[in-house]
matplotlib code that plots the C-alpha trace (Angstrom):
import matplotlib.pyplot as plt

x = [-25.0, -22.5, -23.1, -20.0, -19.6, -22.3, -20.9, -22.9, -25.2, -26.4, -29.3, -32.3, -35.5, -37.6, -40.9, -40.2, -39.3, -42.4, -44.3, -42.3, -42.4, -45.5, -47.3, -47.0, -49.6, -49.3, -47.6, -46.5, -43.7, -42.8, -40.1, -37.6, -38.6, -37.7, -34.3, -33.2, -34.2, -32.5, -29.6, -29.4, -30.6, -27.7, -25.4, -26.4, -25.8, -22.4, -21.4, -22.8, -21.0, -16.5, -14.8, -12.6, -10.6, -9.3, -12.6, -12.1, -12.8, -16.8, -18.1, -20.1, -22.0, -24.9, -27.1, -30.0, -33.6, -36.2, -38.9, -42.0, -41.7, -43.7, -44.1, -42.2, -39.1, -39.0, -39.6, -36.6, -34.6, -35.4, -34.3, -30.9, -30.7, -31.7, -29.3, -26.4, -22.7, -20.4, -17.1, -14.0, -16.0, -18.3, -22.0, -21.9, -22.4, -24.9, -24.6, -24.3, -27.1, -26.0, -25.6, -26.1, -23.3, -21.2, -21.1, -18.1, -17.5, -16.2, -12.6, -11.9, -9.0, -6.3, -3.5, -1.3, 1.2, -0.3, 3.1, 5.4, 3.6, 3.0, 7.3, 7.6, 5.1, 6.9, 10.4, 9.5, 7.7, 11.0, 13.1, 10.7, 12.1, 9.7, 9.6, 9.8, 7.1, 8.6, 7.3, 4.8, 4.6, 1.8, 1.1, -1.2, -3.0, -5.4, -7.6, -10.6, -13.1, -16.7, -18.4, -22.0, -25.0, -28.0, -28.7, -32.5, -35.0, -38.8, -38.6, -36.4, -34.5, -32.0, -30.2, -27.1, -26.4, -22.9, -21.6, -20.2, -16.5, -14.9, -11.7, -11.2, -7.9, -6.5, -3.6, -2.4, 0.1, 2.5, 1.3, -2.4, -3.4, -4.3, -5.7, -7.6, -10.1, -11.5, -14.1, -16.2, -19.8, -19.9, -18.3, -18.8, -17.3, -13.4, -13.0, -13.6, -11.0, -9.6, -8.1, -7.9, -6.3, -7.4, -5.6, -3.8, -4.6, -4.7, -8.2, -7.3, -3.6, -0.9, 2.5, 3.9, 2.0, 2.6, 6.3, 6.1, 4.4, 6.5, 7.9, 7.8, 4.6, 4.1, 3.9, 2.2, -1.0, -1.3, -1.5, -4.1, -6.2, -5.9, -6.8, -9.4, -11.3, -14.7, -15.4, -16.6, -18.3, -15.4, -11.7, -10.0, -12.1, -11.5, -7.9, -8.1, -9.9, -7.5, -4.4, -6.1, -7.1, -3.6, -2.7, -5.2, -5.1, -2.0, 1.9, 4.0, 7.6, 8.9, 9.6, 6.2, 4.6, 6.6, 5.1, 1.9, 1.9, 3.5, 1.2, -1.8, -0.4, -1.1, -4.8, -7.0, -9.1, -6.7, -6.1, -4.7, -6.9, -4.8, -6.8, -8.5, -9.3, -8.7, -10.9, -8.3, -9.2, -5.8, -5.4, -3.2, -3.1, -4.6, -5.0, -8.3, -10.5, -14.4, -16.7, -18.8, -21.7, -22.2, -21.2, -18.4, -14.8, -12.4, -9.4, -6.0, -4.8, -1.4, 0.8, 1.8, 5.2, 6.4, 4.1, 3.3, -0.3, -2.9, -6.6, -9.1, -12.4, -14.9, -16.9, -20.2, -19.5, -22.2, -25.9, -26.7, -28.9, -30.7, -27.3, -26.1, -22.9, -20.3, -21.5, -18.8, -19.8, -16.5, -13.7, -10.6, -7.4, -4.7, -3.5, -1.1, 0.8, 3.5, 4.7, 4.1, 5.0, 1.3, -2.4, -4.1, -0.8, -0.8, 2.2, 4.6, 8.1, 8.2, 6.3, 8.2, 6.3, 6.1]
y = [5.9, 5.8, 7.6, 9.3, 11.3, 13.9, 17.2, 21.0, 21.5, 25.2, 26.3, 26.1, 28.4, 25.5, 27.7, 30.0, 27.0, 25.0, 28.2, 28.4, 24.6, 23.1, 20.9, 16.8, 15.4, 12.2, 11.8, 8.1, 7.0, 3.5, 1.5, 2.1, 5.9, 6.4, 4.3, 6.2, 9.8, 8.5, 7.7, 11.2, 13.2, 10.9, 12.4, 15.9, 15.6, 14.5, 16.9, 20.2, 21.2, 21.6, 18.2, 19.0, 16.3, 13.5, 11.1, 7.5, 4.8, 5.0, 2.9, -0.4, -1.0, 1.9, -0.2, 1.9, 0.1, 1.7, 3.7, 5.5, 8.9, 11.7, 15.0, 17.0, 14.6, 15.0, 18.5, 18.5, 16.1, 19.3, 22.0, 20.3, 19.8, 23.4, 25.3, 22.8, 24.3, 22.5, 24.3, 23.6, 22.3, 22.6, 21.2, 17.2, 15.2, 12.8, 9.9, 6.2, 4.2, 1.4, -2.2, -5.3, -6.5, -9.5, -12.7, -14.7, -18.1, -18.0, -19.6, -20.7, -18.5, -20.1, -19.5, -22.4, -20.0, -16.7, -15.8, -17.1, -14.8, -11.5, -11.9, -12.0, -9.2, -7.0, -7.8, -6.3, -3.4, -2.9, -3.3, -1.5, 2.3, 5.0, 8.5, 11.3, 14.2, 17.7, 20.8, 21.9, 18.4, 16.2, 12.7, 11.0, 8.3, 6.6, 4.1, 2.0, 1.3, 0.5, 0.3, -0.5, 1.9, -0.1, -3.1, -3.6, -2.6, -3.1, -5.4, -7.8, -7.9, -10.7, -8.3, -5.6, -2.8, -0.9, 1.7, 0.7, 0.7, 4.1, 5.8, 8.2, 10.4, 11.8, 14.5, 15.2, 17.8, 16.0, 17.8, 16.9, 20.6, 20.8, 18.1, 17.5, 14.7, 14.0, 11.3, 11.9, 11.0, 11.1, 14.4, 17.9, 18.1, 19.0, 17.8, 18.8, 20.2, 18.4, 21.7, 21.0, 22.1, 19.4, 17.4, 14.6, 10.8, 7.6, 8.0, 11.2, 11.0, 12.8, 11.6, 13.7, 12.3, 8.5, 9.3, 9.7, 6.3, 3.4, 0.8, -1.9, -3.9, -4.7, -0.9, 0.2, -2.4, -1.0, 2.7, 1.4, -0.3, 2.4, 5.1, 3.3, 2.3, 1.7, 2.6, -0.3, -3.4, -4.8, -3.7, -6.3, -5.5, -1.9, -2.5, -4.7, -1.5, 1.0, -0.6, -0.9, 2.9, 3.4, 1.2, 2.6, 6.3, 7.4, 6.9, 5.4, 5.4, 1.8, 0.8, 1.7, -0.6, -3.6, -2.4, -2.5, -5.7, -7.7, -5.8, -7.1, -10.6, -10.1, -9.1, -12.3, -13.6, -12.7, -15.5, -16.1, -16.3, -18.0, -16.7, -13.1, -10.6, -6.6, -4.3, -4.1, -8.0, -8.8, -11.8, -12.3, -13.5, -11.8, -11.1, -11.1, -10.8, -11.5, -8.7, -10.9, -8.6, -7.7, -11.1, -9.5, -10.1, -7.5, -8.9, -6.9, -8.2, -8.3, -9.4, -13.3, -12.4, -9.1, -9.3, -5.5, -4.1, -4.5, -3.3, -4.9, -6.6, -7.2, -10.0, -11.4, -14.8, -15.0, -14.3, -10.9, -7.9, -10.0, -10.2, -13.6, -14.9, -14.8, -11.2, -8.6, -5.3, -3.2, -3.8, -1.3, -1.4, 1.0, 1.8, 4.5, 6.0, 8.7, 12.0, 15.0, 18.8, 20.1, 19.5, 18.1, 16.9, 13.5, 11.7, 12.0, 12.7, 14.6, 12.3, 9.9, 6.5, 5.0]
z = [4.8, 7.6, 10.9, 12.0, 15.7, 15.8, 14.7, 15.0, 12.3, 11.0, 12.1, 9.7, 9.3, 8.6, 9.4, 6.6, 4.0, 4.8, 3.9, 0.6, -0.2, -1.9, 0.5, -0.7, -2.3, -0.4, 3.1, 2.6, 1.2, -0.4, 1.6, -1.6, -2.0, 2.0, 1.7, -1.0, 0.9, 4.2, 2.5, 1.0, 4.2, 6.3, 3.3, 3.8, 7.2, 7.2, 4.7, 6.3, 9.1, 9.2, 10.3, 13.5, 12.8, 10.6, 10.9, 12.4, 9.8, 9.8, 12.7, 11.7, 15.0, 14.5, 12.2, 10.3, 10.5, 8.1, 9.4, 8.4, 6.5, 6.7, 5.0, 7.7, 6.9, 3.6, 3.8, 6.0, 3.1, 0.6, 3.0, 3.7, -0.3, -0.8, 1.7, 2.5, 1.2, 3.2, 4.4, 2.5, -1.1, -3.4, -3.3, -2.7, -6.0, -6.2, -3.5, -5.2, -4.3, -2.0, -3.2, -1.9, 0.2, -1.1, 1.0, 1.3, 2.5, 6.6, 6.6, 10.2, 12.1, 14.0, 16.8, 15.5, 13.3, 14.8, 16.6, 14.1, 11.2, 13.7, 14.0, 10.2, 9.6, 12.6, 11.5, 7.6, 9.2, 11.0, 8.2, 5.7, 4.9, 6.1, 5.0, 7.5, 6.8, 7.4, 8.3, 5.4, 4.0, 4.2, 4.8, 2.0, 1.8, -1.0, -0.6, -2.3, 0.4, 1.1, 4.4, 5.7, 4.9, 5.7, 7.7, 7.1, 4.4, 4.7, 1.8, 3.0, 6.4, 5.6, 3.1, 4.3, 1.8, 1.3, 0.0, -3.9, -4.1, -4.4, -4.0, -0.5, -0.3, 2.8, 3.5, 6.8, 8.3, 10.9, 13.3, 12.8, 12.4, 8.8, 6.4, 3.5, 2.5, -0.9, -1.3, -4.5, -4.1, 0.0, 0.7, -1.4, -4.6, -4.3, -0.7, 3.0, 5.5, 8.5, 10.0, 13.9, 16.7, 18.9, 21.4, 19.5, 21.0, 20.2, 18.8, 16.9, 15.8, 14.1, 13.1, 15.8, 18.3, 17.0, 17.3, 21.2, 21.7, 23.3, 21.2, 23.8, 23.0, 26.7, 27.6, 23.9, 24.7, 28.2, 27.0, 24.3, 26.8, 29.3, 26.8, 25.4, 28.5, 28.5, 24.8, 22.5, 23.0, 24.6, 25.8, 23.9, 20.5, 21.3, 21.6, 18.5, 16.3, 17.9, 16.2, 13.4, 12.7, 13.0, 10.4, 7.3, 7.3, 9.2, 8.7, 11.7, 12.1, 11.1, 14.8, 16.1, 13.3, 14.5, 17.9, 17.0, 15.5, 18.7, 20.8, 18.8, 19.1, 22.8, 22.4, 23.4, 20.8, 18.0, 15.0, 11.9, 8.9, 6.0, 3.2, 3.0, 0.1, 0.1, -1.3, -4.6, -4.8, -3.5, -1.6, 1.3, 5.1, 8.0, 11.8, 12.6, 15.9, 16.4, 18.3, 20.4, 20.7, 17.0, 15.8, 13.0, 12.4, 11.4, 9.3, 8.7, 5.4, 4.6, 1.5, 1.6, 0.5, 1.6, 4.2, 3.8, 5.1, 1.9, 3.7, 6.0, 5.6, 7.8, 7.5, 9.9, 11.2, 13.7, 13.0, 14.4, 13.5, 10.9, 8.7, 8.0, 8.2, 5.4, 4.9, 4.1, 6.1, 5.1, 2.6, 2.4, 0.1, 0.5, -3.1, -1.8, 1.2, 0.4, 1.6, -0.6, -0.7, -0.6, 0.7, -2.5, -4.3, -5.3, -5.3, -8.3, -9.0, -5.8, -3.5, -1.5, -1.2, 2.3]

ax = plt.figure().add_subplot(projection="3d")
ax.plot(x, y, z, "-o")
ax.set_aspect("equal")
plt.show()
């Protein structure tokens, strides 16, 4: 259960539901049963209302601590399960139970080869051919992902839990006004709409908006700091996170991609990690930054030979919130990025790969 930005929920007649439901036999739940119900409730809450914009990647900073459940809370879970039918899709499929987060060896980062490596990554991005989506087309991104769900349980406060690895597919129009998200097990069956007329900005960009951004690294970084002022745990961490979000479920012009990497090199605290692995098991090098408040390190992973962006990883490097160092809180891997001719269409003979 990854908490997203609050969305308006449909009102429910709880008094009528309470009258129809049988009284629970026992108001107390075991920690394991409560954990499952809590996970299911949050999934239903996320699915119950239309999504106004393409959701930003789940925020790992908000960690859920288990609390005693009551009969009223259980009735609320049943109410959401009974009445929820989110716009844009059928009733949500059963959410897979969370699994224990993997633990890896922490490799120290270094600035020794940072500048040279970023320049090679930027040069490769500049030379890479990027398809230009036209009116009526969609940017398609398919990823393999796993995000933090529950940090603690009543049984063992030292183990973080994450979603099992699963597929996530996103379609977005160039202007950002039409879109679709399909994430089986975490969104209603068939997917949900991402249609929105919201103003485009760095936290909710469209391809057309990205084309307007400056490609001078210093000017671009200044804009990023200005637009994200007051957000996140620190200005530097928020700037790094913002650039990383643009690398995942979007398509950016080649020159802007190169500028983003060169801008990231100027963020204090960025280091090079020689060995990292994405959610698809692909090995590569990583640009990384540690969030001093939460104690985790965000890593952008690149192919060691082509310098193409592969995915991301978040690893706890400092003991915090009861999570031990080496715990992997997030995994992503971009499996396909393309331009297609229709919403929900997957790349094939007519899809231009990015």
